[in-house]
Backbone bond lengths (Angstrom), bond angles and torsions (degrees), N, CA, C in turn:
res aa  C-N    CA-C-N  psi(-1)  N-CA   C-N-CA  omega(-1)  CA-C   N-CA-C  phi
1 X - - - 1.469 - - 1.531 112.53 -
2 X 1.306 117.12 4.76 1.461 119.30 179.76 1.521 110.25 -60.58
3 X 1.323 116.23 133.11 1.451 121.90 -178.64 1.511 114.03 90.78
4 X 1.320 117.52 -8.72 1.457 121.73 179.16 1.522 110.61 -87.68
5 X 1.331 115.72 141.04 1.457 122.19 176.83 1.527 107.66 -105.28
6 X 1.319 115.66 119.51 1.463 122.29 -172.46 1.522 109.89 -119.68
7 X 1.316 116.01 131.76 1.462 121.76 174.32 1.518 108.30 -108.15
8 X 1.334 116.58 121.89 1.459 122.44 177.90 1.520 109.03 -112.21
9 X 1.321 116.81 116.38 1.464 119.98 175.11 1.529 108.87 -86.59
10 X 1.322 114.93 148.86 1.467 118.67 -176.93 1.516 111.48 64.79
11 X 1.324 116.71 37.92 1.465 121.83 -168.96 1.521 114.07 -67.12
12 X 1.318 118.82 -18.14 1.460 120.17 179.56 1.524 112.03 -106.77
13 X 1.329 117.25 12.08 1.456 120.76 178.60 1.516 112.05 -78.91
14 X 1.335 115.45 -179.95 1.457 120.28 -177.19 1.508 113.37 -58.82
15 X 1.321 118.24 -39.19 1.465 122.47 175.06 1.517 111.36 -94.34
16 X 1.322 117.60 -38.06 1.459 121.21 -176.57 1.517 113.58 -56.40
17 X 1.326 116.93 -33.71 1.463 120.83 177.96 1.523 110.53 -61.15
18 X 1.314 116.26 -43.53 1.467 120.77 -179.93 1.524 111.38 -68.95
19 X 1.333 116.44 -40.95 1.457 119.86 179.91 1.532 110.59 -64.03
20 X 1.313 116.41 -45.01 1.463 120.59 178.61 1.518 111.11 -59.36
21 X 1.331 116.76 -47.72 1.460 120.27 -178.81 1.526 111.21 -65.53
22 X 1.326 117.46 -37.00 1.465 120.36 179.91 1.524 111.11 -63.84
23 X 1.319 117.56 -40.40 1.468 120.14 177.34 1.525 110.76 -67.63
24 X 1.309 117.32 -39.78 1.465 120.15 177.02 1.521 110.67 -62.40
25 X 1.335 116.68 -43.10 1.465 120.78 179.20 1.522 111.15 -63.55
26 X 1.348 116.20 -28.22 1.466 120.69 -179.89 1.530 112.53 -83.19
27 X 1.336 117.60 -2.83 1.456 121.74 175.13 1.510 115.74 96.19
28 X 1.340 117.55 7.76 1.461 120.69 -178.42 1.531 111.42 -78.78
29 X 1.320 114.84 158.63 1.458 121.63 166.55 1.520 106.66 -87.28
30 X 1.325 116.96 120.46 1.462 120.81 -170.04 1.521 110.79 -118.32
31 X 1.325 115.08 127.89 1.457 121.77 171.21 1.520 106.59 -106.51
32 X 1.308 115.50 116.14 1.453 120.52 179.31 1.516 109.96 -102.16
33 X 1.320 115.42 137.85 1.458 118.52 -179.38 1.514 111.79 -133.15
34 X 1.302 114.94 144.71 1.456 124.75 168.73 1.523 105.51 -165.27
35 X 1.299 116.68 178.90 1.457 118.51 -177.75 1.519 112.43 -67.35
36 X 1.335 117.73 -33.35 1.464 120.17 -172.95 1.521 112.56 -126.95
37 X 1.301 117.86 28.88 1.462 120.79 -177.15 1.522 110.87 -70.23
38 X 1.345 115.67 150.06 1.456 122.15 178.69 1.520 109.88 -129.53
39 X 1.322 115.90 153.96 1.461 120.58 179.64 1.520 111.22 -60.67
40 X 1.315 116.67 -31.09 1.467 121.07 -178.22 1.524 113.41 -74.57
41 X 1.315 118.45 -4.80 1.470 120.81 -178.65 1.523 111.90 -67.66
42 X 1.338 117.13 -26.98 1.467 120.73 177.98 1.522 108.36 -134.82
43 X 1.310 115.67 122.30 1.461 121.61 -176.88 1.523 109.67 -89.55
44 X 1.337 114.43 76.99 1.459 119.56 -178.25 1.528 108.08 -153.49
45 X 1.323 117.94 130.54 1.476 120.04 -178.03 1.527 113.35 -65.38
46 X 1.325 117.62 -16.81 1.466 120.73 179.84 1.522 112.24 -88.46
47 X 1.336 116.43 3.92 1.457 120.83 -178.54 1.525 110.94 -103.28
48 X 1.320 115.99 137.75 1.458 122.44 174.01 1.524 108.98 -129.52
49 X 1.317 116.17 129.26 1.461 121.60 177.99 1.520 110.25 -95.60
50 X 1.321 116.63 128.99 1.458 122.26 174.93 1.522 108.73 -131.26
51 X 1.310 116.81 110.49 1.459 118.96 175.62 1.524 108.77 -72.44
52 X 1.328 115.35 140.79 1.462 119.42 -176.55 1.514 109.87 -158.13
53 X 1.310 114.66 161.18 1.461 122.96 175.81 1.523 106.98 -119.90
54 X 1.345 116.41 102.67 1.459 119.50 -175.60 1.527 112.76 -96.24
55 X 1.315 116.37 12.42 1.470 119.61 178.53 1.522 111.73 -80.95
56 X 1.337 116.51 -1.01 1.466 120.93 175.14 1.520 108.82 -128.60
57 X 1.319 116.11 155.98 1.457 120.18 178.55 1.517 110.67 -63.45
58 X 1.328 116.49 -39.62 1.460 120.90 -178.45 1.528 111.02 -64.84
59 X 1.326 116.24 -42.62 1.455 119.74 -179.94 1.517 112.55 -65.29
60 X 1.333 116.16 -41.24 1.462 120.25 179.12 1.519 111.14 -65.79
61 X 1.311 116.73 -42.43 1.468 120.47 179.88 1.523 111.00 -64.57
62 X 1.331 116.91 -42.08 1.462 120.31 179.36 1.523 111.01 -61.24
63 X 1.339 116.38 -37.67 1.462 120.42 178.97 1.526 110.90 -64.84
64 X 1.318 117.11 -51.19 1.462 120.04 -178.30 1.529 111.07 -64.21
65 X 1.316 116.41 -38.12 1.467 119.56 177.01 1.526 111.35 -59.94
66 X 1.340 116.57 -40.21 1.464 120.19 177.40 1.526 111.36 -62.90
67 X 1.321 115.93 -43.54 1.464 120.01 -178.89 1.526 110.74 -61.90
68 X 1.318 117.30 -48.84 1.465 121.00 -177.64 1.525 111.20 -66.44
69 X 1.343 116.67 -39.34 1.461 119.68 179.55 1.527 111.59 -64.43
70 X 1.318 116.47 -35.93 1.464 120.25 -175.76 1.524 113.48 -85.66
71 X 1.350 116.07 -36.58 1.468 119.37 -173.56 1.523 113.63 -113.16
72 X 1.311 117.15 -5.47 1.457 120.81 173.88 1.513 116.01 86.00
73 X 1.313 117.68 -12.01 1.463 120.86 -178.13 1.526 109.51 -169.28
74 X 1.339 114.73 174.41 1.461 121.86 171.41 1.517 107.10 -140.61
75 X 1.335 116.52 120.19 1.464 121.61 -178.03 1.522 113.24 -96.73
76 X 1.330 116.24 -36.46 1.469 120.21 -171.37 1.521 110.10 -139.30
77 X 1.321 115.58 134.87 1.457 122.14 169.02 1.520 107.77 -114.24
78 X 1.327 116.77 118.45 1.458 122.42 174.61 1.528 107.26 -112.46
79 X 1.320 116.03 109.48 1.461 121.78 -173.20 1.523 109.46 -102.58
80 X 1.338 116.64 112.09 1.464 120.91 -178.29 1.520 112.86 -115.71
81 X 1.325 117.46 5.05 1.461 120.57 -177.89 1.525 110.30 -71.67
82 X 1.316 116.54 139.25 1.458 121.23 176.13 1.511 110.52 -178.80
83 X 1.317 115.93 174.18 1.452 120.77 179.44 1.511 110.64 -154.07
84 X 1.323 115.45 163.14 1.467 121.08 -176.90 1.523 110.76 -130.97
85 X 1.317 115.10 139.82 1.463 122.15 168.61 1.521 107.24 -147.30
86 X 1.313 116.98 138.67 1.460 121.06 -179.52 1.517 110.71 -155.53
87 X 1.331 114.10 -173.17 1.459 119.32 177.60 1.515 114.32 103.36
88 X 1.333 117.27 -1.56 1.463 120.57 -180.00 1.527 109.71 -125.73
89 X 1.316 115.82 143.98 1.456 119.67 171.91 1.524 108.73 -69.11
90 X 1.322 116.75 167.18 1.462 120.35 177.17 1.519 110.08 -58.03
91 X 1.326 117.20 -42.58 1.464 121.19 -178.78 1.521 111.43 -62.33
92 X 1.329 117.02 -36.04 1.464 121.02 -176.10 1.522 113.70 -91.81
93 X 1.321 118.43 -4.84 1.467 120.70 -178.88 1.523 110.41 -67.77
94 X 1.317 116.02 128.94 1.464 120.51 -179.45 1.518 110.39 -84.58
95 X 1.315 115.47 160.75 1.465 121.33 -176.29 1.526 112.15 -59.61
96 X 1.324 116.84 -40.23 1.460 120.63 -176.05 1.534 111.47 -64.87
97 X 1.336 116.80 -42.15 1.461 119.92 178.36 1.520 110.76 -63.49
98 X 1.329 116.47 -43.20 1.463 120.38 179.51 1.521 111.00 -61.99
99 X 1.330 116.34 -44.48 1.468 120.98 178.89 1.527 111.02 -63.59
100 X 1.321 116.03 -42.83 1.466 120.06 -177.07 1.524 111.50 -64.04
101 X 1.318 117.00 -41.02 1.463 119.84 178.46 1.529 111.35 -63.34
102 X 1.312 117.40 -41.37 1.457 119.44 179.64 1.523 111.64 -73.43
103 X 1.328 117.46 -32.86 1.466 119.40 175.42 1.527 110.91 -63.28
104 X 1.334 116.93 -45.68 1.458 120.97 -175.77 1.528 112.67 -75.52
105 X 1.319 116.23 -41.70 1.460 119.98 -168.89 1.524 114.78 -99.80
106 X 1.319 117.75 -16.83 1.461 120.26 179.11 1.522 112.41 -121.41
107 X 1.317 117.29 -53.27 1.462 119.63 -173.37 1.525 112.37 -63.93
108 X 1.332 117.69 -38.51 1.469 119.76 178.87 1.526 111.51 -61.40
109 X 1.319 116.96 -44.22 1.465 118.93 179.47 1.523 110.70 -69.57
110 X 1.329 117.52 -33.78 1.465 121.36 175.78 1.528 110.53 -60.22
111 X 1.335 116.88 -46.89 1.466 120.66 -179.04 1.527 111.83 -65.26
112 X 1.338 117.02 -44.02 1.464 118.68 -176.52 1.530 111.25 -72.49
113 X 1.320 117.66 -30.02 1.462 119.86 175.61 1.523 111.33 -66.05
114 X 1.324 116.89 -45.82 1.468 119.57 179.59 1.518 110.95 -60.00
115 X 1.333 116.34 -34.92 1.466 119.66 -179.80 1.525 112.24 -77.30
116 X 1.342 117.18 -38.73 1.463 120.66 -169.19 1.518 114.66 -91.14
117 X 1.328 118.49 -31.51 1.466 119.98 -173.79 1.532 113.12 -57.18
118 X 1.347 120.63 -43.57 1.468 118.42 178.37 1.528 113.36 -56.67
119 X 1.323 117.20 -41.58 1.468 120.37 178.34 1.519 110.98 -69.24
120 X 1.318 118.03 -39.30 1.460 121.72 179.30 1.527 111.43 -65.34
121 X 1.306 117.47 -37.41 1.470 121.57 178.26 1.521 111.38 -62.29
122 X 1.306 116.95 -34.31 1.462 120.54 -175.95 1.526 112.48 -65.19
123 X 1.330 118.19 -24.26 1.470 120.20 -179.21 1.516 112.12 -76.92
124 X 1.329 117.77 -19.26 1.456 121.08 -177.54 1.512 114.30 80.69
125 X 1.315 117.53 -4.41 1.468 121.33 178.85 1.538 110.22 -157.27
126 X 1.337 114.36 45.14 1.456 119.42 179.48 1.523 112.20 -68.32
127 X 1.325 114.86 156.83 1.455 120.96 -179.71 1.530 109.81 -131.05
128 X 1.325 115.69 135.78 1.456 122.16 170.52 1.515 107.54 -123.46
129 X 1.319 116.25 125.20 1.466 121.33 174.45 1.523 107.20 -128.89
130 X 1.313 116.42 122.74 1.455 121.44 -178.79 1.522 109.54 -119.85
131 X 1.318 115.45 150.80 1.459 121.42 -179.98 1.526 109.11 -100.51
132 X 1.315 115.28 117.68 1.455 121.27 175.92 1.513 110.52 -102.06
133 X 1.311 116.04 -134.46 1.457 121.22 -179.79 1.511 109.70 -160.55
134 X 1.306 115.98 149.70 1.462 121.26 173.70 1.523 110.99 -54.50
135 X 1.330 115.86 -31.50 1.467 120.95 -178.87 1.524 112.50 -64.58
136 X 1.328 117.88 -17.23 1.463 120.67 178.57 1.522 111.59 -64.85
137 X 1.331 116.97 -32.13 1.466 121.21 -178.34 1.516 112.80 -115.34
138 X 1.341 116.62 -12.55 1.464 121.62 177.23 1.523 108.93 -131.94
139 X 1.328 117.93 68.57 1.465 119.97 -177.88 1.525 111.34 -66.40
140 X 1.322 114.04 146.71 1.455 119.99 178.03 1.513 110.51 -119.57
141 X 1.323 117.35 175.93 1.462 120.10 177.89 1.518 111.69 -67.26
142 X 1.311 116.17 148.51 1.472 124.21 171.67 1.523 113.85 72.36
143 X 1.321 117.68 14.01 1.467 120.48 175.40 1.530 110.02 -133.31
144 X 1.314 117.42 35.24 1.457 121.63 -173.38 1.515 114.03 -59.83
145 X 1.326 117.42 -46.14 1.464 120.52 -178.54 1.524 110.77 -65.75
146 X 1.312 116.50 -42.64 1.468 121.32 179.10 1.526 110.86 -63.47
147 X 1.325 116.86 -50.13 1.462 121.14 -178.11 1.523 111.52 -61.29
148 X 1.333 115.83 -42.82 1.469 119.59 -179.08 1.521 111.56 -64.27
149 X 1.328 116.66 -39.60 1.469 119.73 -179.55 1.518 111.40 -67.64
150 X 1.316 116.68 -37.86 1.470 120.01 178.86 1.524 111.20 -72.22
151 X 1.329 117.13 -36.12 1.459 119.80 177.00 1.524 110.87 -65.07
152 X 1.330 116.87 -39.60 1.464 120.53 177.58 1.518 110.94 -64.72
153 X 1.320 117.18 -36.66 1.461 120.86 177.77 1.527 110.88 -63.52
154 X 1.323 116.58 -40.93 1.463 120.57 177.72 1.524 110.10 -59.90
155 X 1.321 117.13 -45.62 1.463 121.19 179.19 1.526 111.15 -59.95
156 X 1.318 116.65 -41.49 1.460 121.14 -179.27 1.532 110.79 -63.76
157 X 1.325 117.11 -44.19 1.470 120.21 -179.09 1.523 111.82 -67.37
158 X 1.312 117.40 -38.00 1.468 119.60 177.95 1.528 110.66 -65.64
159 X 1.315 116.12 -34.74 1.468 119.89 176.41 1.519 110.99 -66.32
160 X 1.320 117.12 -44.60 1.466 121.35 177.29 1.530 110.50 -58.70
161 X 1.326 116.71 -39.69 1.464 120.28 178.88 1.526 111.02 -60.32
162 X 1.316 116.87 -43.14 1.464 120.83 -179.35 1.528 111.84 -70.44
163 X 1.323 116.27 -38.74 1.460 120.68 -175.28 1.526 113.11 -72.10
164 X 1.326 117.68 -21.03 1.464 119.88 -171.07 1.520 114.80 -122.39
165 X 1.331 117.17 9.83 1.461 118.43 -179.94 1.526 111.63 -66.25
166 X 1.342 116.89 -22.80 1.459 119.90 178.22 1.522 111.99 -64.26
167 X 1.337 116.72 -24.02 1.464 121.19 -179.54 1.525 112.43 -98.11
168 X 1.330 116.93 10.48 1.457 119.91 -179.96 1.513 113.73 77.24
169 X 1.328 117.02 10.40 1.462 121.23 -179.08 1.522 109.71 -86.73
170 X 1.329 116.92 136.41 1.455 121.25 174.60 1.523 109.51 -114.76
171 X 1.328 115.80 147.91 1.465 122.21 177.93 1.517 108.40 -138.29
172 X 1.313 116.24 124.81 1.463 121.67 -177.34 1.519 110.54 -137.23
173 X 1.324 115.49 155.94 1.461 122.10 -180.00 1.521 109.29 -122.14
174 X 1.299 116.09 132.41 1.462 122.34 175.08 1.528 108.40 -102.37
175 X 1.326 116.09 132.05 1.465 121.74 -178.62 1.526 109.84 -114.33
176 X 1.321 117.85 90.65 1.464 119.09 178.80 1.531 111.15 -76.63
177 X 1.326 114.08 152.69 1.452 119.02 162.48 1.521 108.40 -76.12
178 X 1.304 117.65 -164.24 1.462 120.92 179.13 1.527 109.80 -60.50
179 X 1.313 116.22 127.24 1.460 120.35 -176.64 1.528 111.01 -97.95
180 X 1.308 114.46 148.19 1.455 121.49 -177.99 1.523 109.80 -83.34
181 X 1.320 115.37 81.82 1.462 121.79 177.47 1.524 109.32 -117.54
182 X 1.326 118.19 158.14 1.471 120.34 178.13 1.525 112.56 -55.90
183 X 1.335 116.78 -38.64 1.466 119.88 -179.30 1.518 111.18 -64.24
184 X 1.337 117.24 -41.92 1.456 120.27 179.94 1.524 111.65 -69.80
185 X 1.313 116.48 -37.07 1.471 118.96 177.40 1.532 111.07 -62.99
186 X 1.312 115.05 -36.66 1.464 119.47 178.76 1.523 111.72 -72.10
187 X 1.320 116.48 -38.02 1.459 120.89 -174.85 1.526 113.02 -79.37
188 X 1.349 116.93 -29.41 1.463 120.89 -175.02 1.528 108.04 -118.62
189 X 1.302 115.74 86.56 1.459 120.97 -175.85 1.533 110.54 -72.57
190 X 1.339 115.28 147.52 1.464 122.97 174.38 1.532 113.32 63.70
191 X 1.316 117.10 22.84 1.464 120.11 178.30 1.526 110.24 -80.98
192 X 1.320 116.20 157.26 1.457 121.74 174.50 1.527 108.01 -85.32
193 X 1.317 115.34 90.17 1.464 119.83 -173.54 1.517 112.75 -70.92
194 X 1.338 117.29 -11.61 1.462 119.54 178.21 1.528 111.33 -64.90
195 X 1.335 117.82 -19.67 1.460 122.13 179.11 1.529 112.57 -95.28
196 X 1.324 116.33 -1.40 1.461 119.39 -179.71 1.527 110.55 -81.72
197 X 1.318 114.72 155.21 1.463 121.48 179.72 1.529 109.59 -79.76
198 X 1.313 116.35 133.53 1.460 120.47 177.47 1.531 110.07 -79.11
199 X 1.325 118.70 131.70 1.467 120.80 179.21 1.523 113.19 -55.58
200 X 1.318 117.57 -34.06 1.463 120.40 -179.78 1.532 111.08 -63.75
201 X 1.334 117.50 -32.52 1.463 121.22 177.81 1.526 110.27 -63.89
202 X 1.334 115.87 -45.02 1.463 120.54 179.17 1.531 109.95 -65.79
203 X 1.312 116.73 -42.25 1.469 120.68 -179.57 1.519 111.17 -61.46
204 X 1.327 117.76 -41.15 1.463 120.82 178.08 1.530 110.92 -61.85
205 X 1.316 117.30 -39.01 1.457 120.72 178.93 1.524 111.32 -68.19
206 X 1.318 117.34 -39.09 1.465 120.96 176.76 1.527 110.02 -57.40
207 X 1.319 116.62 -47.06 1.465 120.54 -179.29 1.525 110.31 -65.34
208 X 1.321 117.88 -40.48 1.472 120.81 179.06 1.523 111.04 -60.24
209 X 1.333 116.66 -43.83 1.465 120.29 179.35 1.524 111.63 -65.57
210 X 1.327 116.52 -31.90 1.469 120.63 -178.66 1.515 112.73 -78.98
211 X 1.317 116.62 -21.69 1.462 120.87 -175.46 1.533 110.69 -86.71
212 X 1.306 116.37 178.06 1.460 122.31 -176.60 1.529 112.04 -60.02
213 X 1.325 116.57 -33.51 1.468 120.27 -177.30 1.521 112.23 -62.57
214 X 1.331 116.96 -28.07 1.453 120.40 -176.67 1.513 115.05 -95.59
215 X 1.326 117.90 11.66 1.466 120.07 -172.09 1.526 113.82 -65.08
216 X 1.340 117.54 -24.74 1.461 119.82 -178.91 1.508 114.59 -87.88
217 X 1.322 116.96 0.54 1.463 120.95 -179.15 1.523 108.19 -99.49
218 X 1.320 116.63 118.64 1.464 120.05 -175.84 1.525 109.73 -147.45
219 X 1.334 115.56 138.03 1.455 120.68 -179.99 1.508 112.79 69.15
220 X 1.319 117.33 22.92 1.462 121.21 -176.33 1.515 112.01 -91.10
221 X 1.311 115.21 146.28 1.464 123.53 174.97 1.516 105.32 -115.38
222 X 1.329 116.32 107.94 1.460 121.57 -163.54 1.527 110.92 -112.84
223 X 1.327 117.48 106.01 1.461 119.32 175.56 1.521 110.69 -70.16
224 X 1.296 116.63 137.77 1.464 121.18 173.26 1.522 107.02 -115.84
225 X 1.325 113.71 82.52 1.460 120.17 174.18 1.518 109.08 -116.76
226 X 1.354 116.12 12.57 1.457 121.48 -174.38 1.514 108.80 -141.74
227 X 1.329 116.82 -162.98 1.457 120.31 -179.36 1.514 109.97 -85.69
228 X 1.323 115.92 154.88 1.460 120.01 -179.07 1.527 111.55 -65.81
229 X 1.334 117.96 -27.67 1.461 120.38 178.05 1.525 110.46 -63.19
230 X 1.338 117.02 -43.04 1.461 120.32 177.79 1.514 111.15 -64.45
231 X 1.311 116.65 -38.05 1.455 120.69 -179.80 1.525 111.29 -64.36
232 X 1.314 116.83 -42.87 1.456 120.49 -178.74 1.527 110.09 -64.98
233 X 1.339 117.18 -40.10 1.459 119.97 177.55 1.519 110.47 -62.11
234 X 1.339 115.98 -44.67 1.456 120.47 -179.61 1.519 111.30 -62.12
235 X 1.314 116.53 -47.19 1.461 120.90 -177.16 1.517 112.11 -70.72
236 X 1.311 117.06 -38.31 1.460 119.98 -177.42 1.522 111.12 -62.96
237 X 1.314 116.69 -29.67 1.452 120.37 178.67 1.512 113.23 -64.91
238 X 1.340 116.93 -22.47 1.452 121.43 -179.36 1.525 113.02 -109.49
239 X 1.335 117.23 -9.96 1.463 120.78 -170.04 1.521 112.95 -59.12
240 X 1.315 116.48 -39.25 1.454 118.84 -177.14 1.512 113.91 -77.58
241 X 1.343 116.65 -7.99 1.452 119.85 -174.97 1.526 113.14 -104.55
242 X 1.350 116.77 -3.81 1.460 121.16 174.46 1.511 114.08 63.84
243 X 1.321 117.56 28.44 1.455 120.56 -177.57 1.514 112.03 -90.57
244 X 1.332 115.68 153.40 1.457 119.77 168.00 1.524 106.37 -77.85
245 X 1.321 116.14 141.54 1.442 118.55 -165.44 1.538 110.80 -145.16
246 X 1.324 115.44 137.42 1.456 121.20 165.88 1.507 106.68 -121.77
247 X 1.321 117.68 114.64 1.456 121.33 179.75 1.522 109.37 -80.60
248 X 1.323 116.54 133.82 1.458 121.71 -177.88 1.519 107.89 -97.70
249 X 1.320 115.65 95.88 1.461 120.67 -175.70 1.523 110.16 -123.47
250 X 1.323 115.99 139.24 1.448 119.91 -178.35 1.512 112.94 -88.89
251 X 1.326 116.11 159.97 1.458 122.26 -179.63 1.526 109.72 -72.35
252 X 1.350 115.90 138.12 1.457 121.53 173.59 1.503 109.81 -119.89
């Protein structure tokens, strides 16, 4: 990844921290963004912190403009921003919860895509990797607003993949199961965390998709309920054929 300019949204979140560090370890120049990010969050000369508000089109555009003005290009967008709310049936879901889920899980990615895709197209091999959720394709009870927002995000990313393949740009979505983060451990007491997905596993897959090895994977919806080694084997089998792909992998 040396020489690549990578923008990570939600860079200080439970998963974003791992994704940012994984790109830095791979030799990329990484711009991390969140509302309250600081330069001291990552001790690496290849890291730049840019606070931004991507919940509006103007905020997202200003962020991407800063990146391109400072670094001359944008090669990779890794979008890890999202939020969760549950506990209500569809009938009982209030308007504010429904709006909040779509603002966090759909509108933010919509704004950052509109801002970033033109710059990514210019490289001839841009990459977009977004983090969805298992709930996007396997919705459960009492999470209707969350599941619907994540499913809409998947549709948006698959559309971007189709619209921009002529420019060598790929766009893929990773769908993790429950991830082993401090926030989830606090929120879900007495859970069997041995079955949860490790953030480092997801981060490794993000970097693989962004690197040369993942160039043939486009428009894919990738469940991460297994090890990253299994995922790479599954994806590599289709990479040379340019197919849209959902790998069927079981939880370990």
